C-alpha positions in Angstrom: 6.7 7.4 -42.6 7.4 9.6 -39.6 3.7 9.4 -38.6 3.9 5.6 -38.5 7.0 5.6 -36.4 5.4 8.2 -34.0 2.2 6.1 -33.8 4.2 2.9 -33.1 6.3 4.7 -30.4 3.2 6.1 -28.7 1.5 2.7 -28.8 4.6 1.1 -27.1 4.6 3.9 -24.5 0.9 3.5 -23.9 1.1 -0.3 -23.6 4.1 0.0 -21.2 2.3 2.6 -19.0 -0.9 0.5 -18.9 1.2 -2.5 -17.8 3.1 -0.5 -15.2 -0.2 0.9 -13.9 -1.6 -2.5 -13.3 1.6 -4.1 -12.0 2.9 -1.5 -9.5 2.2 -1.9 -5.9 2.8 1.8 -5.1 -0.5 3.7 -5.7 1.2 7.0 -6.3 3.3 5.5 -9.1 0.1 4.0 -10.6 -1.3 7.5 -10.8 1.8 8.9 -12.5 1.7 6.0 -15.0 -2.0 6.7 -15.8 -1.2 10.4 -16.4 1.6 9.5 -18.8 -0.8 7.0 -20.5 -3.4 9.7 -20.9 -0.8 12.3 -22.2 0.4 9.7 -24.7 -3.2 9.2 -25.9 -3.6 13.0 -26.3 -0.5 13.0 -28.6 -2.1 10.2 -30.7 -5.1 12.5 -31.1 -2.8 15.2 -32.3 -1.3 12.8 -34.9 -4.9 12.1 -36.1 -5.5 15.8 -36.4 -8.1 16.0 -33.6 -6.7 18.9 -31.5 -9.9 19.5 -29.7 -10.0 15.9 -28.5 -6.3 16.0 -27.7 -6.7 19.1 -25.5 -9.7 17.6 -23.7 -7.7 14.4 -23.1 -4.6 16.2 -21.9 -6.6 18.5 -19.5 -9.1 16.0 -18.2 -7.2 12.7 -18.5 -3.7 13.5 -17.4 -4.4 16.7 -15.5 -7.7 16.7 -13.6 -8.0 13.0 -13.1 -4.5 12.6 -11.8 -5.0 15.6 -9.5 -8.2 14.0 -8.1 -6.5 10.7 -7.5 -3.6 12.4 -5.8 -5.9 14.4 -3.5 -7.7 11.2 -2.7 -4.4 9.5 -1.9 -3.6 12.3 0.6 -5.6 10.2 3.0 -3.5 7.2 2.0 -1.2 6.4 4.8 2.5 5.6 5.0 3.0 2.9 7.7 6.3 3.7 9.4 8.2 0.8 10.9 11.0 1.7 13.3 13.8 -0.9 13.6 16.1 -0.7 16.5 18.6 -3.2 18.0 21.5 -3.7 20.3 23.9 -3.7 17.4 22.4 -0.7 15.5 25.3 1.7 16.6 27.6 -0.5 14.4 25.0 -0.8 11.6 26.3 -1.3 8.1 24.7 -1.6 4.7 25.3 -5.4 4.9 23.4 -5.5 8.2 20.5 -3.5 6.8 20.3 -5.8 3.7 20.2 -8.8 6.1 17.4 -7.2 8.0 15.4 -6.3 4.9 15.7 -10.0 3.8 14.4 -11.2 7.1 11.2 -13.1 6.6 9.4 -11.4 9.5 10.1 -7.9 8.2 9.2 -9.0 4.7 5.9 -10.4 6.0 5.2 -7.1 7.7 6.0 -5.1 4.6 3.7 -7.4 2.5 1.0 -7.0 5.1 1.1 -3.3 4.8 1.0 -3.4 1.0 -2.1 -5.7 1.1 -3.8 -3.0 3.2 -2.8 -0.2 0.8 -0.4 1.3 3.3 3.1 2.1 2.0 5.7 0.5 4.4 8.5 2.8 5.3 11.3 1.1 7.3 13.4 3.4 9.4 16.6 1.9 10.9 17.4 3.8 14.1 20.2 3.9 16.7 17.6 5.0 19.3 17.2 2.8 22.4 13.9 0.9 22.5 12.5 3.3 25.1 13.3 6.4 22.9 11.8 4.6 19.9 8.6 3.9 21.8 8.3 7.5 22.8 8.7 8.6 19.2 5.2 9.1 17.8 6.5 8.9 14.2 6.6 5.1 14.3 3.4 3.1 13.8 5.2 0.0 15.1 8.7 -0.6 16.5 10.7 -3.7 15.7 13.6 -4.6 18.1 16.2 -7.0 16.9 17.9 -9.0 19.6 19.9 -12.2 19.8 17.0 -14.5 20.3 14.8 -13.1 17.6 12.5 -10.1 16.9 10.1 -8.2 19.2 7.3 -6.1 17.7 6.0 -3.3 19.8 2.7 -1.8 18.9 0.3 0.7 20.4 -2.4 -1.1 22.4 -5.2 0.6 20.3 -3.5 -0.2 16.9 -5.8 -2.8 15.4 -3.1 -3.6 12.7 -0.9 -5.0 15.5 -3.7 -7.5 16.3 -3.9 -8.5 12.6 -0.1 -8.9 12.4 -0.1 -11.1 15.4 -2.9 -13.2 13.9 -1.0 -13.4 10.6 2.1 -14.7 12.2 0.1 -17.2 14.2 -1.5 -18.5 11.0 1.8 -18.7 9.2 3.2 -20.5 12.2 5.9 -17.9 12.7 4.7 -16.7 16.1 7.7 -18.4 17.7 10.0 -16.0 15.7 8.1 -12.9 16.8 7.2 -11.6 20.2 4.4 -9.0 20.2 4.4 -6.4 23.0 1.7 -3.8 23.3 2.2 -0.4 25.0 0.3 2.9 25.6 1.3 5.7 23.3 3.9 8.0 24.9 4.1 5.8 27.9 6.7 3.3 26.8 6.4 -0.3 27.7 
């Protein structure tokens, strides 16, 4: 009876991990879910009294494969979006939530995910000039009373794609794109 319960529990865990692996948009999490799936499979082999297969699955499936995927993801890039604005010194959680719900910022985050770049939004109290000199940002978004300005390095091809995306979605009126040279400001 205990074996049946253990098998059922492992089956549920494996199905859940398979579903999470497919549904997640964060590649690192998909690798973790695959590792847990493989480790669960190795426990099933132990229940079926196949320790040699269980050891091979645990070492190769959840260990080596996960390590190879993670090392391949080392080249995977986090896309850092700096958000600055005139009212950032008085920023509150409510203000950040409003910004995160902004359609333009959501479109940029979705754009990054589609290109397998993990969007990381940094809300900063820096001035726009300081933010543009900060080389940690891939793009800088400035919130102002009339809308949103997107500042991007003149050699950043993703800025060109973003500008095209907003033109296609007929949102280019909501967003002003400004190119600059790295380290030189506007």
